[in-house]
C-alpha positions as CSV (number, residue, x, y, z in Angstrom):
1,M,79.7,82.9,87.6
2,I,81.2,82.2,84.2
3,G,83.8,84.9,83.4
4,E,84.4,85.7,87.0
5,S,88.1,86.2,87.7
6,E,90.4,87.2,90.5
7,D,94.0,88.2,90.8
8,R,95.9,86.5,93.7
9,P,99.4,87.0,95.1
10,W,100.5,83.9,93.1
11,G,98.8,84.7,89.8
12,S,95.1,84.5,88.8
13,W,92.0,82.4,88.1
14,T,89.1,82.7,85.7
15,V,85.9,80.6,85.8
16,L,85.4,79.1,82.3
17,D,82.2,77.1,83.0
18,E,80.0,75.9,85.9
19,G,76.8,74.0,86.5
20,D,75.1,71.8,89.1
21,G,77.9,70.0,90.9
22,F,80.9,71.4,88.9
23,K,83.0,74.4,88.2
24,V,85.9,74.7,85.6
25,K,88.7,77.3,86.2
26,R,91.8,78.4,84.3
27,I,94.5,78.9,86.9
28,H,97.6,81.0,86.0
29,V,100.5,80.6,88.4
30,N,103.4,83.0,88.1
31,P,107.0,81.7,88.0
32,H,108.4,80.7,91.4
33,S,105.0,81.1,93.1
34,R,102.6,78.7,94.8
35,L,99.1,78.6,96.1
36,S,98.3,77.9,99.8
37,Y,98.4,74.4,101.2
38,Q,94.7,73.8,101.7
39,T,91.8,71.5,101.9
40,H,88.2,71.6,100.7
41,E,85.3,70.1,102.6
42,H,82.8,69.9,99.7
43,R,84.7,69.3,96.5
44,A,87.3,67.2,94.8
45,E,89.6,68.7,92.1
46,H,91.0,67.4,88.8
47,W,93.9,69.5,87.5
48,V,95.0,69.2,83.8
49,I,98.3,70.9,83.1
50,A,97.8,73.0,79.9
51,A,101.2,74.8,79.9
52,G,104.3,74.7,82.1
53,R,105.3,72.2,84.8
54,C,103.3,71.7,88.0
55,T,105.0,70.6,91.1
56,A,102.1,69.8,93.4
57,V,102.0,68.6,97.0
58,I,99.1,66.2,97.8
59,D,98.9,65.0,101.4
60,G,102.6,65.8,101.9
61,E,103.7,63.9,98.7
62,T,105.3,65.7,95.8
63,V,103.7,65.0,92.3
64,V,105.2,66.5,89.1
65,A,103.1,66.9,86.0
66,G,103.6,68.5,82.6
67,P,101.3,69.5,79.7
68,G,98.6,66.9,79.0
69,E,99.1,65.2,82.4
70,S,96.7,65.5,85.3
71,I,96.5,65.3,89.0
72,W,93.4,64.2,91.1
73,V,92.7,65.6,94.5
74,E,90.1,63.9,96.7
75,V,87.6,65.8,98.9
76,G,89.5,66.7,102.2
77,Q,93.0,66.0,100.8
78,A,95.6,68.6,101.7
79,H,97.0,70.0,98.4
80,R,99.1,72.8,96.8
81,I,100.0,73.8,93.3
82,T,103.5,75.1,92.9
83,N,105.3,76.6,89.9
84,Q,109.1,76.2,90.4
85,E,109.9,77.1,86.8
86,D,110.9,80.3,85.1
87,H,107.8,80.3,82.9
88,P,104.1,80.6,83.7
89,L,102.1,77.5,84.7
90,V,98.5,77.1,83.3
91,V,96.2,74.6,84.9
92,V,92.6,73.8,84.0
93,E,90.9,72.8,87.2
94,V,87.6,70.9,87.3
95,Q,85.9,71.1,90.7
96,L,83.4,68.4,91.4
97,G,81.1,68.4,94.5
98,S,78.0,69.6,96.2
99,Y,79.5,73.1,96.7
100,T,82.2,74.9,94.8
101,G,82.1,78.3,96.5
102,E,85.4,80.2,97.1
103,D,84.7,80.0,100.9
104,D,85.2,76.2,100.9
105,I,88.9,76.7,101.7
106,C,90.8,75.8,104.8
107,R,94.3,77.2,104.5
108,L,96.9,75.1,106.3
109,E,100.0,77.1,105.1
110,D,100.1,80.3,103.2
111,D,103.1,82.3,101.9
112,Y,101.2,85.5,101.7
113,G,99.9,85.8,105.3
114,R,96.3,85.3,104.4
115,T,94.0,84.4,107.3
116,P,92.8,80.8,107.2
117,V,89.3,80.5,105.9
118,A,86.9,77.9,107.5
119,A,85.2,75.5,105.1
120,G,81.7,76.7,104.1
Protein backbone atom coordinates (compact mmCIF):
# COMPACT_ATOMS: atom_id res chain seq x y z
CA MET A 1 0.00 0.00 0.00
CA ILE A 2 1.35 3.43 -0.93
CA GLY A 3 2.59 5.23 2.18
CA GLU A 4 3.11 2.02 4.15
CA SER A 5 6.36 2.12 6.11
CA GLU A 6 8.21 0.06 8.64
CA ASP A 7 11.16 0.58 10.94
CA ARG A 8 13.73 -2.20 10.86
CA PRO A 9 16.86 -2.79 13.00
CA TRP A 10 19.00 -1.42 10.13
CA GLY A 11 16.82 1.63 9.26
CA SER A 12 13.43 1.89 7.53
CA TRP A 13 11.48 1.60 4.29
CA THR A 14 8.48 3.41 2.80
CA VAL A 15 6.36 2.39 -0.18
CA LEU A 16 6.30 5.29 -2.68
CA ASP A 17 4.23 3.66 -5.44
CA GLU A 18 2.91 0.27 -6.52
CA GLY A 19 0.88 -1.32 -9.25
CA ASP A 20 0.41 -4.54 -11.14
CA GLY A 21 3.84 -6.20 -11.24
CA PHE A 22 5.83 -3.48 -9.45
CA LYS A 23 6.49 -1.71 -6.15
CA VAL A 24 8.74 1.30 -5.47
CA LYS A 25 10.32 1.81 -2.02
CA ARG A 26 12.55 4.39 -0.39
CA ILE A 27 15.03 2.49 1.80
CA HIS A 28 16.95 4.35 4.52
CA VAL A 29 19.97 2.45 5.90
CA ASN A 30 21.58 3.72 9.09
CA PRO A 31 25.37 4.24 9.18
CA HIS A 32 27.33 1.01 9.70
CA SER A 33 24.21 -1.15 9.22
CA ARG A 34 23.16 -3.78 6.72
CA LEU A 35 20.09 -5.66 5.61
CA SER A 36 19.88 -9.44 5.72
CA TYR A 37 21.56 -11.50 2.99
CA GLN A 38 18.45 -12.80 1.24
CA THR A 39 16.74 -14.03 -1.89
CA HIS A 40 13.31 -13.50 -3.45
CA GLU A 41 11.42 -16.13 -5.39
CA HIS A 42 9.00 -13.83 -7.21
CA ARG A 43 10.73 -10.52 -7.83
CA ALA A 44 13.81 -8.81 -9.20
CA GLU A 45 15.05 -5.53 -7.73
CA HIS A 46 16.66 -2.44 -9.23
CA TRP A 47 18.37 -0.20 -6.68
CA VAL A 48 19.15 3.44 -7.49
CA ILE A 49 21.41 5.14 -4.97
CA ALA A 50 19.90 8.52 -4.05
CA ALA A 51 22.30 9.50 -1.23
CA GLY A 52 25.34 7.96 0.40
CA ARG A 53 27.43 5.03 -0.73
CA CYS A 54 26.06 1.49 -1.05
CA THR A 55 28.33 -1.50 -0.60
CA ALA A 56 26.18 -4.38 -1.82
CA VAL A 57 26.82 -8.09 -1.96
CA ILE A 58 25.25 -9.86 -4.97
CA ASP A 59 25.79 -13.63 -5.13
CA GLY A 60 28.89 -13.26 -2.96
CA GLU A 61 30.44 -10.45 -5.06
CA THR A 62 30.88 -6.94 -3.64
CA VAL A 63 29.47 -4.06 -5.71
CA VAL A 64 29.92 -0.40 -4.67
CA ALA A 65 27.65 2.36 -5.99
CA GLY A 66 27.17 6.05 -5.22
CA PRO A 67 24.50 8.66 -5.95
CA GLY A 68 23.01 8.27 -9.43
CA GLU A 69 24.39 4.76 -9.88
CA SER A 70 22.32 1.60 -9.79
CA ILE A 71 22.50 -2.12 -9.06
CA TRP A 72 20.33 -4.85 -10.62
CA VAL A 73 19.34 -7.98 -8.68
CA GLU A 74 17.79 -10.89 -10.62
CA VAL A 75 15.01 -13.08 -9.27
CA GLY A 76 16.59 -15.67 -6.94
CA GLN A 77 19.98 -13.92 -6.60
CA ALA A 78 21.34 -13.68 -3.06
CA HIS A 79 21.82 -10.02 -2.13
CA ARG A 80 22.41 -7.56 0.69
CA ILE A 81 22.56 -3.76 0.99
CA THR A 82 25.27 -2.49 3.35
CA ASN A 83 26.08 1.02 4.55
CA GLN A 84 29.71 1.06 5.70
CA GLU A 85 29.79 4.85 5.87
CA ASP A 86 29.27 7.43 8.67
CA HIS A 87 26.25 8.98 6.90
CA PRO A 88 22.81 7.57 6.03
CA LEU A 89 22.30 5.65 2.79
CA VAL A 90 19.13 6.24 0.75
CA VAL A 91 18.18 3.75 -1.95
CA VAL A 92 15.17 3.87 -4.25
CA GLU A 93 14.21 0.26 -4.87
CA VAL A 94 12.04 -0.80 -7.79
CA GLN A 95 10.67 -4.31 -7.33
CA LEU A 96 9.52 -6.06 -10.51
CA GLY A 97 7.68 -9.36 -10.51
CA SER A 98 4.49 -11.31 -10.19
CA TYR A 99 4.44 -10.87 -6.40
CA THR A 100 6.01 -8.11 -4.29
CA GLY A 101 4.76 -9.02 -0.81
CA GLU A 102 6.97 -8.68 2.27
CA ASP A 103 6.78 -12.44 2.84
CA ASP A 104 8.75 -13.17 -0.36
CA ILE A 105 12.01 -13.18 1.61
CA CYS A 106 14.33 -16.09 2.33
CA ARG A 107 16.95 -14.84 4.80
CA LEU A 108 20.30 -16.58 4.37
CA GLU A 109 22.17 -14.49 6.98
CA ASP A 110 20.89 -11.86 9.42
CA ASP A 111 22.73 -9.67 11.93
CA TYR A 112 19.60 -9.22 14.06
CA GLY A 113 18.63 -12.83 14.78
CA ARG A 114 15.42 -12.72 12.77
CA THR A 115 14.02 -16.11 11.85
CA PRO A 116 14.34 -17.00 8.15
CA VAL A 117 11.12 -16.37 6.24
CA ALA A 118 10.12 -18.84 3.52
CA ALA A 119 9.37 -17.40 0.11
CA GLY A 120 5.64 -16.81 -0.39
